LOSEMAR-409620 format. One line per 3 residues: number of its first residue (from 0); their letters; for each residue x negated, y, z of C-alpha. Coordinates in nm, 4 decimals. Example, Ala and Ser with C-alpha at 12.3 -4.5 7.8 and 13.67 -1.06 7.14 Angstrom:
BEGIN
0> as> -1.2300,-0.4500,0.7800 | -1.3670,-0.1060,0.7140
//
This chain:
BEGIN
0> mte> 1.2048,1.6170,-1.8463 | 0.9824,1.8412,-1.6343 | 1.0959,1.7549,-1.2811
3> fvg> 0.9820,1.4554,-1.0848 | 1.2320,1.1718,-1.0527 | 1.1942,0.8238,-0.9119
6> lqr> 1.1081,0.4951,-1.0780 | 1.4587,0.3614,-1.1325 | 1.5991,0.6947,-1.2489
9> tae> 1.3113,0.7425,-1.4926 | 1.3784,0.3984,-1.6373 | 1.7478,0.4832,-1.6750
12> lia> 1.6788,0.8146,-1.8490 | 1.4394,0.6543,-2.0973 | 1.6723,0.3622,-2.1650
15> agq> 1.9641,0.6019,-2.2252 | 1.7643,0.8117,-2.4690 | 1.7808,1.1200,-2.2470
18> ass> 1.4004,1.1275,-2.2395 | 1.1397,0.9526,-2.4503 | 0.8589,0.7470,-2.3037
21> vev> 0.6065,0.9619,-2.4895 | 0.7524,1.2727,-2.3280 | 0.7586,1.1250,-1.9781
24> vte> 0.4129,0.9692,-2.0025 | 0.2638,1.2895,-2.1451 | 0.4035,1.4903,-1.8553
27> ald> 0.2670,1.2373,-1.6064 | -0.0778,1.2504,-1.7656 | -0.0709,1.6307,-1.7642
30> rie> 0.0288,1.6372,-1.3970 | -0.2539,1.3989,-1.3114 | -0.5143,1.6029,-1.4955
33> kaq> -0.3931,1.9259,-1.3369 | -0.4050,1.7759,-0.9868 | -0.7306,1.5857,-1.0269
36> ptl> -0.9643,1.8704,-0.9189 | -0.7779,1.9042,-0.5887 | -0.6173,1.5664,-0.5056
39> naf> -0.8687,1.3425,-0.6852 | -0.6228,1.0525,-0.6874 | -0.7486,0.8734,-1.0008
42> rrl> -1.0695,0.6931,-1.0908 | -0.9677,0.6179,-1.4513 | -0.7122,0.7865,-1.6758
45> rre> -0.5840,0.5997,-1.9840 | -0.4479,0.8925,-2.1866 | -0.5014,0.7544,-2.5372
48> aal> -0.4021,0.3975,-2.4520 | -0.1022,0.5053,-2.2419 | 0.0363,0.7328,-2.5143
51> aea> 0.0041,0.4528,-2.7692 | 0.1886,0.2188,-2.5322 | 0.4550,0.4859,-2.4744
54> aaa> 0.5102,0.5244,-2.8495 | 0.5441,0.1467,-2.8797 | 0.7957,0.1491,-2.5930
57> dar> 1.0044,0.4149,-2.7683 | 1.0111,0.1992,-3.0817 | 1.1225,-0.1018,-2.8788
60> iea> 1.4010,0.1000,-2.7174 | 1.5094,0.2315,-3.0568 | 1.5310,-0.1307,-3.1726
63> ger> 1.7650,-0.2117,-2.8840 | 1.5174,-0.3831,-2.6531 | 1.5564,-0.3482,-2.2768
66> apl> 1.3238,-0.4260,-1.9865 | 1.3216,-0.3098,-1.6218 | 1.0420,-0.0512,-1.6643
69> lgv> 1.0284,-0.0104,-2.0403 | 0.8347,0.3091,-2.1139 | 0.7989,0.4137,-1.7486
72> pva> 0.4584,0.5443,-1.6282 | 0.3031,0.3740,-1.3265 | -0.0457,0.3593,-1.1750
75> vkd> -0.2463,0.0720,-1.0326 | -0.5185,0.0648,-0.7713 | -0.8735,0.0231,-0.8975
78> dtd> -0.9041,-0.3276,-0.7562 | -0.6725,-0.4546,-1.0313 | -0.7996,-0.5687,-1.3682
81> iag> -0.6777,-0.4044,-1.6883 | -0.8094,-0.5438,-2.0147 | -1.0508,-0.2957,-2.1678
84> ept> -1.1068,-0.1061,-1.8415 | -1.3743,-0.1546,-1.5729 | -1.2766,-0.2474,-1.2185
87> afg> -1.5212,-0.0641,-0.9935 | -1.3189,-0.1105,-0.6702 | -1.4488,0.2191,-0.5320
90> cag> -1.8147,0.1447,-0.6079 | -2.0744,0.3386,-0.8040 | -2.2408,0.1907,-1.1095
93> dfp> -2.1739,0.0942,-1.4688 | -1.9109,-0.1805,-1.4615 | -1.8230,-0.3701,-1.7806
96> pka> -1.4658,-0.3602,-1.9114 | -1.2489,-0.6560,-1.8169 | -1.1533,-0.9024,-2.0868
99> vdg> -0.8037,-0.9823,-1.9589 | -0.5307,-0.8271,-1.7451 | -0.4867,-0.9314,-1.3853
102> gvv> -0.1619,-1.0962,-1.2797 | -0.0041,-0.7749,-1.1483 | -0.0798,-0.5919,-1.4724
105> rrl> 0.0574,-0.8791,-1.6803 | 0.3866,-0.8565,-1.4946 | 0.3964,-0.4783,-1.5290
108> raa> 0.3414,-0.5070,-1.9030 | 0.6080,-0.7762,-1.9314 | 0.8493,-0.5317,-1.7646
111> gav> 0.7535,-0.2640,-2.0184 | 0.5624,-0.0325,-1.7825 | 0.3024,0.2088,-1.9182
114> ivg> -0.0056,0.2106,-1.6949 | -0.1439,0.5637,-1.6982 | -0.4532,0.4997,-1.4916
117> ktn> -0.6346,0.3424,-1.1990 | -0.6271,0.5078,-0.8577 | -0.9110,0.5672,-0.6156
120> tpe> -0.9982,0.3325,-0.3322 | -1.2941,0.3175,-0.0922 | -1.5632,0.0594,-0.1558
123> fgq> -1.3973,-0.2843,-0.1643 | -1.0956,-0.1425,0.0193 | -1.2714,-0.1596,0.3548
126> wpf> -1.1511,0.1596,0.5175 | -0.8321,0.3513,0.6089 | -0.9640,0.6578,0.4249
129> teg> -1.0299,0.7033,0.0531 | -1.3699,0.8652,0.0281 | -1.6949,0.7554,-0.1345
132> haf> -2.0022,0.8891,-0.3081 | -1.8889,0.7224,-0.6349 | -1.5818,0.9457,-0.6699
135> gat> -1.5689,1.1957,-0.3836 | -1.2718,1.2345,-0.1498 | -0.9088,1.1706,-0.2341
138> rnp> -0.6952,1.4208,-0.0459 | -0.3545,1.4158,0.1161 | -0.0995,1.6253,-0.0797
141> wdl> 0.0641,1.7246,0.2487 | -0.2598,1.8915,0.3633 | -0.5743,1.8840,0.1514
144> gyt> -0.7912,1.8839,0.4622 | -0.6746,1.5333,0.5506 | -0.7081,1.1867,0.4048
147> pgg> -0.4036,1.0125,0.2534 | -0.5326,0.6993,0.4239 | -0.6687,0.3871,0.2646
150> ssg> -0.7506,0.1786,0.1100 | -0.4656,0.2436,-0.1366 | -0.5120,0.6153,-0.0817
153> gsa> -0.5270,0.7114,-0.4475 | -0.1973,0.5383,-0.5180 | -0.0379,0.7006,-0.2139
156> aav> -0.1600,1.0498,-0.3047 | -0.0416,1.0080,-0.6647 | 0.3098,0.9030,-0.5658
159> aag> 0.3481,1.1513,-0.2797 | 0.2427,1.4357,-0.5094 | 0.4879,1.3273,-0.7804
162> lvp> 0.2164,1.2484,-1.0334 | 0.3758,0.9079,-1.1009 | 0.7084,0.7690,-0.9777
165> aat> 0.5452,0.4620,-0.8189 | 0.2148,0.2763,-0.7959 | 0.0715,-0.0542,-0.6839
168> gsd> -0.1733,-0.1034,-0.4025 | -0.3175,-0.3879,-0.2014 | -0.3025,-0.4555,0.1706
171> glg> -0.5806,-0.6470,0.3464 | -0.5646,-0.4902,0.6936 | -0.2907,-0.2323,0.6385
174> sir> -0.4088,-0.0774,0.3131 | -0.0586,-0.0217,0.1700 | 0.1249,0.0565,0.4928
177> ips> -0.1345,0.2967,0.6386 | -0.1525,0.5357,0.3391 | 0.2248,0.5111,0.2989
180> awt> 0.2643,0.6223,0.6606 | 0.0238,0.9114,0.6155 | 0.1851,1.0395,0.2942
183> glv> 0.5566,0.9881,0.3726 | 0.6186,0.6882,0.1455 | 0.7782,0.3461,0.1502
186> gik> 0.5088,0.0800,0.1166 | 0.5691,-0.2944,0.1177 | 0.3217,-0.5643,0.2187
189> ptr> 0.4911,-0.8829,0.0979 | 0.4668,-1.2341,0.2356 | 0.1348,-1.3959,0.1503
192> glv> 0.1557,-1.5564,-0.1927 | 0.4706,-1.3792,-0.3106 | 0.2707,-1.1632,-0.5532
195> ssa> 0.0150,-1.3644,-0.7467 | -0.3477,-1.2544,-0.7402 | -0.4283,-1.4628,-1.0497
198> pqp> -0.6695,-1.5091,-1.2112 | -0.8586,-1.4219,-0.8914 | -0.8166,-1.6132,-0.5636
201> paw> -0.6399,-1.4263,-0.2810 | -0.8747,-1.1537,-0.1618 | -1.0428,-1.1607,0.1773
204> hgl> -0.9629,-1.5300,0.2242 | -0.5894,-1.4708,0.2235 | -0.5750,-1.1463,0.4210
207> ach> -0.4968,-0.9234,0.1218 | -0.2007,-0.9054,-0.1142 | -0.0613,-0.6638,-0.3746
210> gpl> 0.2498,-0.4536,-0.3211 | 0.4345,-0.1328,-0.4167 | 0.4260,0.2283,-0.2966
213> art> 0.7204,0.4570,-0.3760 | 0.9281,0.7407,-0.2328 | 1.2423,0.5344,-0.1869
216> vgd> 1.3277,0.1844,-0.0744 | 1.5067,0.1211,-0.4037 | 1.2038,0.2143,-0.6123
219> aal> 0.9705,0.0054,-0.3952 | 1.2088,-0.2904,-0.4219 | 1.2291,-0.2537,-0.8003
222> lld> 0.8510,-0.2496,-0.8361 | 0.8169,-0.5466,-0.6006 | 1.0675,-0.7441,-0.8090
225> via> 0.8575,-0.6714,-1.1164 | 0.5153,-0.7647,-0.9786 | 0.6464,-1.0645,-0.7839
228> gte> 0.8631,-1.1971,-1.0653 | 1.1661,-1.2160,-0.8356 | 1.4143,-1.0813,-1.0962
231> trm> 1.6582,-0.8648,-0.8926 | 1.6240,-1.0334,-0.5531 | 1.4710,-0.7309,-0.3806
234> rsa> 1.6740,-0.4637,-0.5605 | 2.0017,-0.6334,-0.4776 | 1.9153,-0.6133,-0.1085
237> vgr> 1.9064,-0.2319,-0.1218 | 2.2817,-0.1953,-0.1519 | 2.3649,-0.4790,0.0857
240> apg> 2.4433,-0.4202,0.4527 | 2.1862,-0.5944,0.6724 | 2.4391,-0.7040,0.9323
243> rlr> 2.3716,-0.6706,1.3030 | 2.0052,-0.7465,1.3656 | 1.7988,-0.8064,1.6780
246> ial> 1.5128,-0.5566,1.6711 | 1.2073,-0.5695,1.8970 | 1.0623,-0.2245,1.9589
249> alr> 0.6920,-0.3115,1.9897 | 0.4792,-0.0235,2.1158 | 0.1990,-0.2166,2.2845
252> vpf> -0.1347,-0.1929,2.1050 | -0.2451,-0.5355,1.9758 | -0.5705,-0.6921,2.0887
255> tla> -0.8710,-0.4921,1.9714 | -1.2433,-0.4946,2.0396 | -1.2423,-0.1148,2.0748
258> par> -1.0200,0.1305,2.2662 | -0.7004,0.2425,2.0923 | -0.4236,0.4691,2.2209
261> ldp> -0.0850,0.5449,2.0675 | -0.0440,0.9152,1.9880 | 0.2510,1.0614,2.1852
264> eir> 0.4116,1.2136,1.8740 | 0.4071,0.8768,1.6960 | 0.5465,0.7031,2.0036
267> tav> 0.8314,0.9534,2.0152 | 0.8988,0.9170,1.6426 | 0.9148,0.5357,1.6519
270> irl> 1.1409,0.5388,1.9567 | 1.3662,0.7855,1.7752 | 1.4007,0.5422,1.4836
273> gri> 1.4846,0.2687,1.7313 | 1.7644,0.4809,1.8748 | 1.9009,0.5457,1.5253
276> lar> 1.9028,0.1723,1.4544 | 2.0831,0.1109,1.7827 | 2.3426,0.3709,1.6881
279> lgh> 2.3874,0.1878,1.3574 | 2.4898,-0.1208,1.5510 | 2.1679,-0.3164,1.5883
282> evr> 2.0474,-0.4691,1.9140 | 1.7233,-0.2846,1.9938 | 1.5124,-0.3794,2.2927
285> las> 1.1604,-0.3024,2.4066 | 0.9519,-0.6139,2.3406 | 0.6063,-0.6702,2.1943
288> pny> 0.4684,-0.9915,2.0463 | 0.2270,-1.2005,2.2494 | -0.0723,-1.0904,2.0452
291> glv> -0.3241,-1.2707,2.2642 | -0.6661,-1.2667,2.0980 | -0.5142,-1.2311,1.7536
294> glg> -0.7665,-1.1469,1.4883 | -1.0879,-1.2765,1.6400 | -1.1618,-1.4279,1.3002
297> vfa> -1.0593,-1.1272,1.0937 | -1.4157,-1.0073,1.0512 | -1.5337,-1.3441,0.9210
300> rsl> -1.2639,-1.3420,0.6541 | -1.2863,-0.9747,0.5574 | -1.6651,-0.9498,0.5618
303> ggl> -1.6983,-1.2843,0.3884 | -1.4592,-1.1597,0.1229 | -1.6604,-0.8398,0.0877
306> rda> -1.9777,-1.0398,0.0371 | -1.8059,-1.2364,-0.2395 | -1.6743,-0.9200,-0.4064
309> ats> -2.0163,-0.7547,-0.3953 | -2.1502,-1.0113,-0.6411 | -1.9825,-0.8044,-0.9163
312> vpd> -2.1727,-0.4839,-0.8335 | -2.4373,-0.3985,-1.0954 | -2.6743,-0.2446,-0.8395
315> lrl> -2.6342,-0.3183,-0.4686 | -2.8561,-0.0229,-0.3836 | -2.5773,0.2106,-0.4958
318> ldk> -2.3446,0.0892,-0.2213 | -2.2722,0.2872,0.0941 | -2.5152,0.1910,0.3709
321> rtq> -2.2197,0.0701,0.5770 | -2.1090,-0.1546,0.2925 | -2.4578,-0.2962,0.2611
324> gnr> -2.4574,-0.3727,0.6318 | -2.1133,-0.5317,0.6146 | -2.2266,-0.7427,0.3197
327> rmg> -2.5185,-0.8759,0.5231 | -2.2828,-0.9438,0.8136 | -2.0550,-1.1270,0.5721
330> aia> -2.3325,-1.3734,0.4928 | -2.3737,-1.4442,0.8646 | -1.9990,-1.4660,0.9300
333> spl> -1.9032,-1.6804,0.6301 | -1.9490,-2.0124,0.8143 | -1.6762,-1.8970,1.0554
336> vtl> -1.4151,-1.8517,0.7805 | -1.2929,-2.2114,0.7997 | -1.2632,-2.1866,1.1776
339> slm> -1.0692,-1.8625,1.1427 | -0.8258,-2.0184,0.8962 | -0.7690,-2.3078,1.1370
342> her> -0.7151,-2.0688,1.4287 | -0.4556,-1.8796,1.2241 | -0.2122,-2.1690,1.2761
345> ier> -0.2309,-2.1173,1.6520 | -0.1907,-1.7419,1.6158 | 0.1100,-1.7857,1.3852
348> rrv> 0.2870,-1.9956,1.6459 | 0.2041,-1.7675,1.9391 | 0.2721,-1.4302,1.7774
351> gri> 0.5584,-1.5718,1.5720 | 0.7568,-1.6592,1.8841 | 0.8809,-1.3007,1.8824
354> fdt> 1.1052,-1.4052,1.5930 | 1.2799,-1.6619,1.8126 | 1.4500,-1.3709,1.9888
357> adv> 1.4214,-1.0921,1.7299 | 1.4913,-1.0701,1.3589 | 1.2690,-0.7654,1.3065
360> vla> 0.9758,-0.6040,1.4820 | 0.9751,-0.2230,1.4757 | 0.6267,-0.0919,1.5514
363> ptt> 0.4072,0.2073,1.4771 | 0.2185,0.1732,1.1505 | -0.0800,0.3673,1.2864
366> atp> -0.1805,0.4884,1.6302 | -0.2756,0.8368,1.5108 | -0.1678,1.0876,1.2472
369> ptp> -0.3841,1.1252,0.9328 | -0.7521,1.1855,1.0028 | -0.9412,1.4820,0.8548
372> igh> -1.1529,1.4476,0.5422 | -1.5064,1.3642,0.6532 | -1.3916,1.2260,0.9897
375> ydg> -1.5989,0.9115,0.9365 | -1.9026,1.0766,0.7766 | -2.2357,0.9876,0.9323
378> lss> -2.1006,0.6996,1.1397 | -2.2717,0.3637,1.1452 | -2.0898,0.0515,1.0315
381> igt> -1.9981,-0.0292,1.3924 | -1.9038,0.3318,1.4616 | -1.6782,0.3381,1.1571
384> tra> -1.5121,0.0141,1.2665 | -1.4483,0.1512,1.6150 | -1.2986,0.4717,1.4735
387> mia> -1.0829,0.2684,1.2328 | -0.9489,0.0546,1.5152 | -0.8668,0.3622,1.7217
390> acp> -0.6604,0.5042,1.4339 | -0.5058,0.1875,1.2902 | -0.4721,-0.1079,1.5310
393> yaw> -0.1097,-0.1994,1.4506 | -0.1214,-0.3151,1.0880 | -0.3793,-0.5920,1.0609
396> pwn> -0.2212,-0.8659,1.2803 | 0.0458,-0.9158,1.0157 | -0.2180,-0.9689,0.7460
399> ilg> -0.3717,-1.2445,0.9548 | -0.0310,-1.4095,0.9841 | 0.0657,-1.3435,0.6215
402> lpg> 0.4022,-1.1929,0.7189 | 0.5917,-0.9177,0.5337 | 0.6065,-0.5593,0.6533
405> inv> 0.7495,-0.2322,0.5237 | 0.6275,0.1114,0.6212 | 0.9085,0.3639,0.6473
408> pag> 0.8551,0.7369,0.7026 | 0.9095,0.8346,1.0660 | 0.8975,1.2115,1.0230
411> lts> 0.6309,1.4788,1.0506 | 0.3992,1.5807,1.3318 | 0.4158,1.9263,1.4850
414> tgl> 0.1480,2.0284,1.2324 | 0.3455,1.8952,0.9354 | 0.1618,1.5675,0.8696
417> pig> 0.3569,1.2509,0.7826 | 0.3647,0.9506,1.0175 | 0.5290,0.6112,0.9776
420> aql> 0.6747,0.3027,1.1394 | 0.6690,-0.0539,1.0153 | 0.9460,-0.3117,0.9974
423> vga> 0.8039,-0.6638,1.0156 | 0.9805,-0.9965,0.9709 | 0.9162,-1.3677,0.9458
426> ent> 0.8029,-1.5266,0.6191 | 1.0084,-1.4454,0.3095 | 1.2395,-1.2006,0.4863
429> epm> 1.1681,-0.9150,0.2432 | 1.5366,-0.8814,0.1406 | 1.6432,-0.8377,0.5045
432> lis> 1.3686,-0.5823,0.5694 | 1.4535,-0.3950,0.2492 | 1.8222,-0.3880,0.3407
435> laa> 1.7412,-0.2528,0.6868 | 1.4989,0.0064,0.5484 | 1.7596,0.1208,0.2959
438> qle> 2.0157,0.1614,0.5749 | 1.7668,0.3746,0.7655 | 1.6855,0.5750,0.4529
441> kee> 2.0524,0.6764,0.4189 | 2.0333,0.8243,0.7671 | 1.6898,0.9841,0.7424
444> rwq> 1.6875,1.1033,0.3767 | 1.3071,1.0974,0.3809 | 1.3016,1.1040,-0.0001
447> dra> 1.4139,1.4664,0.0246 | 1.0916,1.5606,0.2044 | 0.8014,1.6384,-0.0225
450> pal> 0.4715,1.8232,0.0120 | 0.4600,2.1818,-0.1036 | 0.2318,2.1782,-0.4061
453> d> 0.1438,2.4576,-0.6482
//
């Protein structure tokens, strides 16, 4: 099997004996190694361990065993613990191997998946670009001069380039949805708590959660079912009509402490998706949530979480100067975390009123197309934050509120770069969002678009 196919189809081929896990995993590993000098999507590759796991999967299949992802290669972001592997989370230094698997990896193993490696992420997942002196720059397969986004940029680049059929990421302020938008993928940020972070507490004081990145809604739903332990709840929504939904087309930029402007091409693309949804029978109207001062406490929670995470670094002097500054700010901001968590209740009520009159919010995922590699080089911590806000102001409010969102591809810019839109719902509405995204996918056929790679 030499051509790239999706997650579900790969699982079907292996289960039917039309391809062996060893064959499929070997091809994935070879693709990764060939692409690594240019894309640089992976921090760790598990060739020996993955091939042993693939051989074991083939034996299990031969014995009649079945599991959702038995023998299928996947990748995980390097913020996720794998027993026997270090978790550097984008940082430089000599990190010890972890003794036990994290919760996401345990669920992947229970489903039979073969984890081929750990994907690149910026230091502690802080930024919407995947670059760092510990590993270099991860590049966008659509144009190597641009970032795939971040912080799950390695996972996004790997899936968009067809190195693996799907990967996991994490989303603290948009870190699944942003790179999915900038690489033409489906990325799901689930409701807070749906995917367990065990044995670790929820990252960034509840802002961050794990989720899937894939080319299709069906593959993303399958991977979400696996890592959330929801059996077939998400997959079954793919083939189910969503019914007539009330959709709020929300173009207004949320509250930010720095200027942000929606790129005209992204505005046009999101409006176009709204018109398609209206043609499909949904009630689409222009309406933005009452964001108010949403997110005033986001820095206390994110920087406080960064300070906590930095305790695992073997040598703090190896961190990016901006990370060192943010860590110091985290110590100052930590006393405000409790206040921020209390204020979240007010924000949930105010912003959540949009769901009294709408079932789904359709909004841009980012304000700009992908940024060039090196765009943030040389900036101070504050300068980097301002540039981040200008590019990506739309994603983080939903992390503060803990609500689910799905990035769907919205097309390409005039220069051929992917852009995205997000579908957001109230708590635990993933099946509805997945059903709606799948309906849109049938119209758009975004899975047929792929970067031109050698």
